[in-house]
C-alpha positions as CSV (number, residue, x, y, z in Angstrom):
1,X,-0.1,0.0,0.0
2,X,3.0,2.4,0.7
3,X,4.2,2.3,-2.8
4,X,0.5,2.7,-4.1
5,X,-0.1,5.9,-1.9
6,X,3.3,7.4,-3.2
7,X,2.1,6.6,-7.0
8,X,-1.1,8.1,-6.3
9,X,0.4,11.2,-4.6
10,X,3.0,11.8,-7.3
11,X,0.5,11.3,-10.3
12,X,-1.9,13.8,-8.9
13,X,1.0,16.2,-8.0
14,X,2.0,16.4,-11.7
15,X,-1.5,17.4,-12.8
16,X,-2.9,20.3,-10.6
17,X,-6.0,22.1,-11.4
18,X,-7.9,25.0,-9.9
19,X,-11.4,25.4,-8.6
20,X,-14.0,23.3,-10.3
21,X,-12.0,22.8,-13.4
22,X,-10.6,19.5,-12.3
23,X,-10.7,17.5,-15.5
24,X,-7.5,15.4,-15.5
25,X,-7.9,15.1,-11.5
26,X,-11.4,13.9,-11.5
27,X,-10.8,11.7,-14.5
28,X,-7.6,10.0,-12.6
29,X,-9.7,9.5,-9.3
30,X,-12.6,7.9,-11.1
31,X,-10.1,5.5,-13.3
32,X,-8.8,4.4,-9.9
33,X,-11.9,4.0,-8.3
34,X,-13.5,2.0,-11.1
35,X,-11.3,-0.9,-10.1
36,X,-13.4,-1.5,-7.0
37,X,-16.9,-2.6,-6.0
38,X,-18.5,0.9,-5.3
39,X,-20.9,3.5,-6.5
40,X,-19.3,6.3,-8.2
41,X,-20.9,9.6,-8.7
42,X,-19.8,13.1,-10.3
43,X,-21.0,15.6,-7.9
44,X,-20.7,19.4,-8.7
45,X,-17.1,19.1,-10.0
46,X,-16.1,16.4,-7.5
47,X,-16.5,12.7,-7.0
48,X,-18.0,10.5,-4.6
49,X,-17.5,6.8,-4.0
50,X,-20.1,4.9,-1.7
51,X,-19.1,1.4,-0.5
52,X,-22.0,-0.7,0.8
53,X,-21.5,-2.8,3.6
54,X,-23.9,-6.0,4.2
55,X,-24.5,-8.1,7.3
56,X,-22.4,-11.2,7.6
57,X,-25.1,-13.5,9.3
58,X,-26.1,-14.9,5.8
59,X,-28.9,-12.5,5.0
60,X,-26.7,-10.1,3.2
61,X,-28.7,-7.4,4.4
62,X,-27.6,-4.0,3.4
63,X,-26.5,-1.8,6.4
64,X,-28.3,1.7,6.7
65,X,-25.9,4.0,8.4
66,X,-22.7,5.7,6.8
67,X,-19.3,7.2,7.9
68,X,-18.1,9.6,5.3
69,X,-14.5,10.7,4.7
70,X,-13.8,13.8,2.9
71,X,-10.6,15.1,0.7
72,X,-9.8,18.2,-1.2
73,X,-8.9,18.1,-4.9
74,X,-8.1,21.6,-6.1
75,X,-4.6,23.2,-6.2
76,X,-3.2,26.8,-5.9
77,X,-2.2,29.3,-8.7
78,X,1.5,29.1,-7.5
79,X,4.6,28.5,-9.5
80,X,6.2,25.4,-8.0
81,X,9.9,25.5,-7.0
82,X,10.6,22.3,-5.5
83,X,12.4,20.8,-8.5
84,X,10.9,17.4,-7.9
85,X,11.1,14.8,-10.9
86,X,7.1,14.6,-10.5
87,X,6.7,18.3,-10.5
88,X,3.5,20.2,-11.7
89,X,3.2,19.9,-15.7
90,X,0.9,23.0,-15.4
91,X,2.8,26.0,-15.4
92,X,1.9,28.4,-12.5
93,X,-0.4,25.8,-10.8
94,X,0.7,23.7,-8.0
95,X,-0.4,21.3,-5.2
96,X,0.9,23.7,-2.5
97,X,-1.5,22.8,0.2
98,X,-1.2,18.9,0.5
99,X,-4.5,18.2,-1.2
100,X,-2.6,15.7,-3.6
101,X,-1.7,13.8,-0.4
102,X,-5.3,14.1,0.9
103,X,-6.6,12.5,-2.1
104,X,-3.9,9.6,-2.2
105,X,-4.8,8.6,1.2
106,X,-8.6,8.2,0.2
107,X,-7.6,6.4,-2.7
108,X,-5.6,4.0,-0.6
109,X,-8.4,3.7,1.7
110,X,-10.7,2.8,-1.2
111,X,-8.5,-0.2,-1.9
112,X,-8.8,-1.5,1.4
113,X,-12.6,-1.0,1.6
114,X,-12.8,-3.0,-1.4
115,X,-11.8,-6.2,0.3
116,X,-13.2,-5.4,4.0
117,X,-16.4,-3.4,3.7
118,X,-18.5,-6.2,4.8
119,X,-16.5,-6.5,8.1
120,X,-17.4,-3.0,8.9
121,X,-20.8,-2.3,10.9
122,X,-21.5,0.7,8.6
123,X,-21.2,1.8,4.8
124,X,-18.4,4.4,3.9
125,X,-18.9,7.3,1.6
126,X,-15.6,9.0,0.1
127,X,-15.9,12.6,-0.8
128,X,-13.4,13.9,-3.3
129,X,-14.3,17.8,-3.1
130,X,-13.4,20.5,-5.7
131,X,-12.9,24.1,-4.9
132,X,-11.7,24.2,-1.2
133,X,-9.2,27.0,-1.9
134,X,-11.8,29.1,-3.8
135,X,-15.5,29.4,-3.6
136,X,-16.0,26.6,-1.1
137,X,-17.0,23.5,-2.9
138,X,-18.2,21.8,0.4
139,X,-21.3,23.9,0.4
140,X,-22.4,22.6,-3.2
141,X,-21.4,19.0,-2.1
142,X,-23.9,19.3,1.0
143,X,-26.5,21.0,-1.2
144,X,-26.5,18.0,-3.6
145,X,-28.0,15.8,-1.0
146,X,-25.5,12.9,-0.9
147,X,-25.0,13.1,3.0
148,X,-28.8,12.3,3.3
149,X,-29.0,9.9,0.3
150,X,-26.2,7.6,1.6
151,X,-27.5,8.0,5.4
152,X,-24.4,9.7,6.7
153,X,-24.1,9.8,10.5
154,X,-20.7,11.3,10.9
155,X,-17.7,12.7,8.8
156,X,-14.0,13.1,9.2
157,X,-11.3,14.8,7.2
158,X,-7.6,15.3,7.3
159,X,-5.3,18.3,6.5
160,X,-1.4,18.0,6.3
161,X,0.2,20.3,8.7
162,X,3.8,21.2,8.4
163,X,4.4,22.5,11.8
164,X,3.2,19.5,13.6
165,X,5.4,16.9,14.6
166,X,5.9,14.1,11.7
167,X,3.8,11.3,11.9
168,X,1.6,12.8,14.8
169,X,-2.0,13.7,14.6
170,X,-3.4,16.7,16.3
171,X,-7.0,18.4,16.8
172,X,-9.1,19.9,19.5
173,X,-12.6,19.8,20.6
174,X,-14.9,22.6,19.7
175,X,-13.7,25.6,18.1
176,X,-10.7,24.5,15.6
177,X,-10.7,26.7,12.6
178,X,-12.3,30.1,12.2
179,X,-15.0,31.7,10.1
180,X,-13.3,34.2,7.8
181,X,-15.0,37.3,6.4
182,X,-13.3,39.8,4.0
183,X,-14.0,43.5,4.7
184,X,-13.5,46.6,2.5
185,X,-13.9,50.0,4.0
186,X,-14.1,52.9,1.5
187,X,-13.7,56.4,2.9
188,X,-14.9,59.1,0.5
189,X,-13.2,62.4,1.6
190,X,-12.6,65.8,-0.4
191,X,-9.2,66.1,-2.2
192,X,-7.5,69.6,-2.0
193,X,-3.8,70.8,-2.5
194,X,-1.9,70.4,0.6
195,X,-1.3,74.2,0.7
196,X,-5.1,74.6,1.2
197,X,-5.5,71.4,3.5
198,X,-8.5,73.0,5.4
199,X,-10.5,73.0,2.2
200,X,-10.2,69.3,2.0
201,X,-11.6,66.3,3.8
202,X,-8.5,64.0,4.5
203,X,-9.3,60.4,3.8
204,X,-6.1,59.2,4.6
205,X,-6.1,60.8,8.2
206,X,-9.6,59.4,8.6
207,X,-8.4,55.9,7.4
208,X,-5.4,55.9,9.9
209,X,-7.7,57.0,12.8
210,X,-10.2,54.5,11.9
211,X,-7.7,51.5,11.7
212,X,-6.5,52.6,15.2
213,X,-9.8,52.8,16.7
214,X,-11.1,49.4,15.3
215,X,-7.9,47.7,16.5
216,X,-8.6,49.1,20.0
217,X,-12.1,48.1,20.0
218,X,-11.4,44.6,19.1
219,X,-8.7,44.4,21.7
220,X,-10.6,46.0,24.6
221,X,-14.3,45.3,24.1
222,X,-14.2,41.5,23.9
223,X,-12.8,39.1,26.4
224,X,-9.5,37.5,25.8
225,X,-11.1,34.1,26.1
226,X,-13.2,35.0,22.9
227,X,-11.1,33.8,20.0
228,X,-11.3,36.3,17.0
229,X,-9.2,38.7,14.7
230,X,-9.7,42.0,12.9
231,X,-6.6,43.0,10.8
232,X,-6.0,45.2,7.6
233,X,-3.3,44.1,5.3
234,X,-3.8,46.6,2.6
235,X,-4.5,50.5,2.5
236,X,-4.7,52.6,-0.5
237,X,-5.1,56.3,-0.5
238,X,-4.5,59.6,-2.4
239,X,-3.1,60.5,-5.7
240,X,0.1,62.5,-5.4
241,X,2.2,63.7,-2.4
242,X,1.2,67.4,-2.3
243,X,-2.6,67.0,-2.3
244,X,-5.0,65.6,0.4
245,X,-6.3,62.3,-0.3
246,X,-9.9,62.3,-1.2
247,X,-10.3,58.4,-1.0
248,X,-9.0,55.5,1.2
249,X,-9.6,52.0,0.7
250,X,-8.8,49.5,3.6
251,X,-8.9,45.8,2.9
252,X,-8.8,43.5,6.0
253,X,-10.1,40.2,7.3
254,X,-12.5,39.6,10.2
255,X,-12.4,36.1,11.6
256,X,-14.3,34.6,14.6
257,X,-15.9,31.2,15.7
258,X,-19.4,32.3,17.0
259,X,-21.9,34.3,15.2
260,X,-22.7,36.6,18.2
261,X,-19.0,37.5,17.9
262,X,-19.2,38.5,14.4
263,X,-22.4,40.3,14.9
264,X,-20.9,42.4,17.6
265,X,-17.6,43.1,15.6
266,X,-19.5,44.2,12.5
267,X,-22.0,46.4,14.7
268,X,-19.3,48.3,16.4
269,X,-17.3,48.8,13.1
270,X,-20.2,50.4,11.5
271,X,-20.9,52.4,14.7
272,X,-17.2,53.5,14.9
273,X,-17.5,54.6,11.1
274,X,-20.7,56.5,11.8
275,X,-18.9,58.6,14.3
276,X,-15.9,59.3,12.1
277,X,-18.5,60.4,9.4
278,X,-20.2,62.8,11.6
279,X,-16.7,64.2,13.0
280,X,-15.1,64.8,9.5
281,X,-18.0,65.2,7.2
282,X,-16.7,62.2,5.1
283,X,-18.7,59.2,3.8
284,X,-17.7,55.7,4.9
285,X,-19.2,52.4,3.3
286,X,-18.6,48.8,4.2
287,X,-18.4,45.8,2.1
288,X,-17.9,42.3,3.4
289,X,-18.2,38.6,2.7
290,X,-19.6,35.8,4.9
291,X,-17.1,33.2,4.3
292,X,-17.5,29.6,5.6
293,X,-18.9,28.9,8.9
294,X,-16.1,27.9,11.6
295,X,-14.8,24.4,11.9
296,X,-16.4,23.3,15.5
297,X,-15.3,19.7,16.1
298,X,-17.9,17.5,17.7
299,X,-17.1,16.8,21.4
300,X,-18.1,13.3,21.3
301,X,-16.4,12.4,18.0
302,X,-13.2,14.1,19.6
303,X,-13.1,12.2,22.8
304,X,-13.8,8.9,20.9
305,X,-11.0,9.6,18.5
306,X,-8.6,10.8,21.2
307,X,-9.2,7.6,23.1
308,X,-8.7,5.3,20.1
309,X,-5.9,7.1,18.5
310,X,-3.8,8.1,21.7
311,X,-2.8,4.1,22.2
312,X,-1.0,4.0,18.8
313,X,-0.1,7.4,17.7
314,X,1.3,10.8,19.0
315,X,-2.1,12.6,19.5
316,X,-1.7,16.2,20.1
317,X,-4.4,18.4,21.6
318,X,-3.9,22.0,20.5
319,X,-4.6,24.7,23.2
320,X,-5.9,27.2,20.9
321,X,-7.9,27.0,17.6
322,X,-6.6,28.2,14.5
323,X,-7.4,31.2,12.7
324,X,-7.1,29.9,9.1
325,X,-10.5,29.1,7.5
326,X,-11.4,25.6,6.1
327,X,-14.9,24.6,4.4
328,X,-14.9,21.3,6.1
329,X,-17.1,23.4,8.5
330,X,-20.0,23.0,5.8
331,X,-20.3,19.3,6.4
332,X,-20.4,19.8,10.2
333,X,-23.4,21.9,9.7
334,X,-25.3,19.0,8.4
335,X,-23.6,16.0,10.5
336,X,-21.4,15.6,13.4
337,X,-17.8,15.9,12.1
338,X,-14.1,15.8,13.3
339,X,-11.2,17.6,11.3
340,X,-7.7,16.5,12.2
341,X,-4.2,17.5,11.3
342,X,-1.6,15.1,10.3
343,X,1.8,16.3,11.1
344,X,4.4,16.5,8.4
345,X,7.2,18.1,10.6
346,X,8.6,20.0,7.4
347,X,8.1,23.3,8.5
348,X,7.7,24.4,4.7
349,X,4.8,26.5,4.9
350,X,1.4,25.8,3.1
351,X,0.6,28.0,0.1
352,X,4.5,28.2,-0.7
353,X,6.1,27.1,-4.0
354,X,8.7,24.9,-2.1
355,X,6.1,23.0,-0.4
356,X,6.7,19.3,0.0
357,X,6.6,16.4,2.6
358,X,7.7,13.0,3.2
359,X,5.3,10.7,1.8
360,X,5.7,8.3,4.4
361,X,3.2,10.5,6.6
362,X,0.4,9.5,4.2
363,X,0.4,5.9,5.6
364,X,-0.2,7.4,9.1
365,X,-3.0,9.1,7.7
366,X,-4.3,5.9,5.9
367,X,-3.9,3.8,8.9
368,X,-5.9,6.3,11.3
369,X,-8.7,6.5,8.8
370,X,-9.1,2.7,8.7
371,X,-8.7,2.6,12.5
372,X,-11.6,4.8,12.8
373,X,-13.6,3.2,10.3
374,X,-13.2,-0.4,12.0
375,X,-13.5,0.9,15.7
376,X,-16.1,3.7,15.8
377,X,-19.8,2.6,16.6
378,X,-22.7,4.8,15.3
C-alpha cells in the first residue's frame, strides 16, 4: 500500500488544477475507483464513492448508516519551485497545500474498503471535493443531498500540517478553525492641494484614525477568551504627495468562531465608522463577505478519536484554535464531524512554491482512517 500511496500522490501532484475545473484530476480519481466495487458519482465537479456494507449473518442485508471521509482536490495558482521529478506539468499551478496527499490517502482507503467493507458495521462514503481553496465546494457537495441519500451519520477529514511533529495527529474539541469574512472599508473625503488643506477632507487621516479605533475596539471590548481576529493588510489612499487624499480603501479580514462575536464586531465597526463620518463630514461604506462557517469539532467524536488514537499514535491536543479557514465546516453543519491535522514536520509553509513533505506520513493518515472506520460505533 505504501508504494501505491506514493504513486497516487505523485501522479496527482503532476496534474494540479484549480477550483471546479478539475478535468484530469477527476478523470484520474474515477479511473482508480472503477477498479473497486463501489457506486461512483460525479457531484458538482467532485467525485463520491459509496461502499455498501452487508451483514455477515447469511442474510446479506444492507446496512443503513454511513461514515463519510472527505478530501479536497484543487490546487493553487502558485509557481512550483521544488525541483521534484514529478513536479507540476501545469505552469503556474501547484499542489502547495497537500491536497494531492489528501486524495492519495482516500484512494488507498478505497483499495482497503474493497476487500473489507462487509467487516464494518456501517457503510463508507468517500468524498473528493472541488474548490476548497476558492469558493468553497463543500457547500455545493452538501447541497447535492448525498449526505442524506447515503445515510451519513458522521464525517472525518484530514489536513497535512507542516508545523506539527512528523507522523503525529492533532486536533481539539470545539473551536478548531475560524470563520473568515473579508472586509473592505471605503472612505470618501475631499481632495485639496496640501497648501489649502483646510479646504479638503483628508481620507488618509480618517483611514489611519479608523484603523486605530477598530484595533482598540477589538482588543478591549471583547474578552480574551473569545477567539477572534480583526486585521487590515492593505491600505490605498491619495494620488500625489502634495494633495490631500480624497479616497482611502482599507482591505482586511474579520475572523471568529461564534456568530454573536461576528455580529458584535460588525456592529461596532459600523458604529465607529458612523462616528467618524459625523466628525469629519466624510462618507464611509463597508463591504463584506460572510465566508465559510467555523470548523467546530464535535465533542463526542473528538473524545472517541482521542481515546482510540492515543494508544498507537502521538495525539496532540491544541490549546488554542487556528485562525485559518476551512470549508470542512459545511459538512459539520449537516452531520457531526471531526477535522484533524496530520503532522509532516517539514516546517515548509502551506501555499508556498517549495511546499513538500515526506510521503511516509500519508500511511499514518491511511492507518488512522482505517482504525476509525473499524472501531467507531454509530
